[in-house]
C-alpha positions as CSV (number, residue, x, y, z in Angstrom):
1,X,8.7,-9.9,-3.9
2,X,8.0,-8.5,-7.3
3,X,6.0,-5.4,-8.0
4,X,4.9,-6.7,-11.4
5,X,1.2,-7.2,-11.7
6,X,0.2,-10.9,-11.4
7,X,-1.2,-12.7,-14.4
8,X,-3.6,-15.0,-12.4
9,X,-6.0,-13.9,-9.7
10,X,-6.5,-14.1,-6.8
11,X,-2.8,-13.6,-6.0
12,X,-0.7,-12.3,-3.1
13,X,0.5,-8.8,-4.1
14,X,2.7,-6.3,-2.2
15,X,1.8,-2.6,-2.4
16,X,4.6,-0.3,-1.3
17,X,3.8,3.2,-0.1
18,X,6.2,6.0,1.0
19,X,5.6,9.3,2.7
20,X,6.8,11.6,5.5
21,X,7.2,10.1,9.0
22,X,5.3,12.9,10.7
23,X,2.1,12.5,8.7
24,X,-0.9,10.2,9.2
25,X,0.4,8.1,6.3
26,X,-0.3,4.7,7.9
27,X,-3.9,5.5,8.8
28,X,-4.7,7.2,5.5
29,X,-3.2,4.5,3.3
30,X,-4.6,1.6,5.3
31,X,-8.1,3.1,5.0
32,X,-7.7,3.4,1.2
33,X,-6.4,-0.1,0.8
34,X,-9.0,-1.7,3.1
35,X,-11.8,0.1,1.2
36,X,-10.8,-2.2,-1.8
37,X,-9.7,-5.3,0.1
38,X,-11.6,-5.5,3.3
39,X,-9.8,-5.6,6.7
40,X,-6.1,-6.4,6.8
41,X,-4.4,-8.3,9.6
42,X,-1.5,-6.5,11.2
43,X,0.8,-9.3,10.0
44,X,0.1,-8.2,6.4
45,X,1.6,-4.7,7.0
46,X,5.3,-4.0,7.2
47,X,6.6,-0.7,8.4
48,X,10.1,0.7,7.9
49,X,11.5,4.1,8.9
50,X,14.3,5.7,6.8
51,X,17.7,6.0,8.3
52,X,17.3,9.6,9.1
53,X,13.8,9.1,10.5
54,X,12.1,11.5,8.1
55,X,10.3,9.0,5.9
56,X,8.1,6.0,6.4
57,X,7.8,3.0,4.0
58,X,4.8,0.7,4.3
59,X,4.2,-2.5,2.5
60,X,0.7,-3.9,2.5
61,X,0.5,-7.5,1.3
62,X,-3.0,-8.0,-0.1
63,X,-4.8,-10.8,-1.9
64,X,-5.5,-9.1,-5.2
65,X,-8.7,-10.2,-6.9
66,X,-8.1,-8.5,-10.3
67,X,-6.4,-5.7,-12.3
68,X,-9.4,-3.4,-11.8
69,X,-8.9,-3.6,-8.0
70,X,-5.2,-2.9,-8.2
71,X,-5.7,0.0,-10.6
72,X,-8.4,1.5,-8.3
73,X,-6.0,1.2,-5.2
74,X,-3.1,2.8,-7.0
75,X,-5.3,5.7,-8.3
76,X,-6.5,6.5,-4.8
77,X,-3.0,6.1,-3.3
78,X,-1.4,8.4,-5.8
79,X,-4.2,11.0,-5.3
80,X,-3.5,11.0,-1.6
81,X,-1.5,14.1,-0.6
82,X,0.4,12.2,2.1
83,X,1.7,9.6,-0.4
84,X,5.0,10.6,-2.0
85,X,5.3,7.3,-3.9
86,X,3.3,4.1,-4.4
87,X,4.8,1.0,-6.1
């Protein structure tokens, strides 16, 4: 899946978030994303743990409705102290 912003909306769009394994990363980032998208089904969230077990990578696949929505999500994610990186 590409991380490039779609040209046409609505569109399926993956949002990747990385942070420390021992944090409340999943709950905090899901709350941020759902504030902009509405409730997400569990099947739209993929979780991966790093090989050493220290980091967590989450991919939320949303139905993006526009650039403003995506910009707002990324602004909140990058402002969250638990998020090390959002793509």
